[in-house]
N, C-alpha and C positions, 0 to 999 in steps of 0.2 A: 585300717579295719578290713578284715579278712572276710570275704562272702563266697563259700563254697556253692557252686552253681551247676545244675543239670536242668536244662530246659525250664528256665524262669523268665523268660522274655517278657511275658504279661505282668510279672511282678516287679521287675528291676526299676522301671521308670520311677514308681512310687517310692521305693525303698531308698534309690540313690539320691533322689531330691530331698529326701527327709533327713539327709545326714546333718548332724550339727556342724556348725562353722569350724573351720580347722581339720575336720576329719578327711582323710583320703581313703578312697576305697580301692581294694584289690579284689577283683572278681576273678575266682578261679574255675574257670570252665571245665568241666568233667566230661566233656564229650556231647554237648548239647547238640539238636539238630533243628531247634527252633529259632536261630538267630541270636541267642543270649549273648554271645560275645560281642556283636556288632551293636546290639541295643546298650550294652554296658559301656562300651567305648563312646557312644554317642552322648552319653549322659556324664562324661568325665571320668570314668573309672579307668584304672590301670587294669588290663585283661591280661591274665597268665593261662596257658593251657596246660593241663595236666591229663595225659592220656591214660594212666591208670586208673581204671574206675574204683571210686570207693571215697566215702566221706573222709576218712583219715588221710588219704592221700592228697585230696584237694586242699584240706586244712593244713597239713604240713608244708605243702608247696607255697601256700600262701603266707605262712610263717616265714619261710626261708626268704622269700622275696620281700617282706616288710622291712622297713628302716627305722621305723618310730621305736623308742624305748618301750613305750606300753602299747601292746597290741590287742585289739578287740576282734571278737569272732560274732558272726550273726548270720542265722539263715537268710537267704535271699529270696523267700517265698511270700514275704509280706505279712507274716504272722507276728513278727516282733517289730517294736517301734525304735528305730535308731536313736529317736531323742532321749531314750533312757540310758544310753551307753555312757554319758558323761558321769552319771553317779556311779557307776561301777569303776570308772577310769579314776575317779576322785579318791575312792576308797583304796585303791593300789597306790596312787601318787602320794597321798599322805600318810601311808604306813599303816594303814588299818589292816590291810590284808595283802598276802602274797598273790592271790587270785580272788577275784569277785565275780560271782556268777549270778545269773538272773533266775530267781525262783518264778516259774510261769503260773500266772494266775488266769485261768480261762475267761475269756469275754465272749459272750455269744455262743449260740448253739452250734455244735460241730467242730469247735475249735480244737478239741482234744478228745478224740475218740475213746471209749472205754478201754479198748485193748492196748492202746498206746499208754494211757494213764496207769493201767494196771501194770504193764512191763516196767515202766518207770519207778512205780512205788516200789516193786520188788528189788529192783537194782539199787535204788536209794537205800533201802533197808540193809542190804548187805554192806552198804559203804558205811552205814552207821555203826555197824557191827565192829568195822576196823577203825572206828574212832573218828571218822569225819562226820561232822554234824551237817548233812545236806539232805534235803527234801526232794531235790530234782538234779537229774543227769542232764544239764542244762546246755542248750545250744548257744546261749548268750553268755560270753565270759570276756574278762579283761585280764592280762598278767603282763609282766615284764618279759619282753622277747628274749633275751638272753637266758633268764631263768627257765623259760619254757623249753627252749633247745636243750639245756643242760639236763632236763628231766629224761630225755632219750625215749619219748613215746614211740613205739615200734608199730603199732596197729595201724594199719591203712584202710581199713574198712569201718563198719559201724561200731566196732569196739574201742574206737579212739577216745570218745568223751569218757567211757568208764577207765580205761586204762590211765589216762590223764588224771583222773582223781586218785586211783590207787597210788600212781606215782608220787602225786602231791601229799598224799596221807604218809607215805613211808618217808618223804623228805621233811615232814613235819611242817608243811606249809600252813600258814593261816588262810583257811578258804571261808569266805563270807558269802552269805546270800542276800540279795535284795529282791523284793517283790517286783516283777514286771508283767505288764500286760500280754496275754496271749491270745491272739485274734485269729478267726478263720483265714486260712491262707487265701491268697488272691484267687479270685474265681478264674476257672480255665486252667489251672495248674493243679498238679497232683503230687502228694507227698510220696516219697520213695519209702518211707517208714510208716507213718500213722495213716496212709490213706488205704491200708487194707490190713486185715489180720496176718496175712502172708507176710507183708512188708515188715509188721511189728515183730513177728517170730523171727524173721531173718535177723533183725537188728539185736533182738535179745540173744539170739544165738552167737552173733559176732562178740556181743559184750560179755556174754557167759564164758566165753572161750579165754578172754584175758584173766579170768578168775582161777582158772586151773594151774 
């Protein structure tokens, strides 16, 4: 399991201790200044450092370091439940999908600010026009490692998830969604995307760039 990480020291203990049995965590530190790498290592994760800032850079580095046939991806902020990963993995393992993604269902006030939800809705609608029936540009996903590498996703910023879906659609992948709970992120941590309108606009800008 790959967890891109930037200043998530407060969230990592709960996320890592909630891993299902048999799952191994690769925490890709993207320049944290709060001791996240040390916290991750203390809780049994393999820590990889990626100096290039960007969500896509961290995710791709984690993918390259993974060794499992099926690789999962999860935000490290505590908003998603690792216990829901096995259902995504099952759908890939059993041949129901080439990629299984978690469709976020907000739980609790403040889990998904309006500006982030609106940006996600617009981008998902653009994907449906391309024939990929998704409702979420999801941060929780599972797919086979070698197939992911062959897609050749190039974006190394916030456009990565959207380019991944575009390339999956072009490759005629079967992409399926499963509902997953989406909770407020761990107190004391701040989202680089949904934590502000500015962060959301930056992410949408990066994602829109891959549509050109």
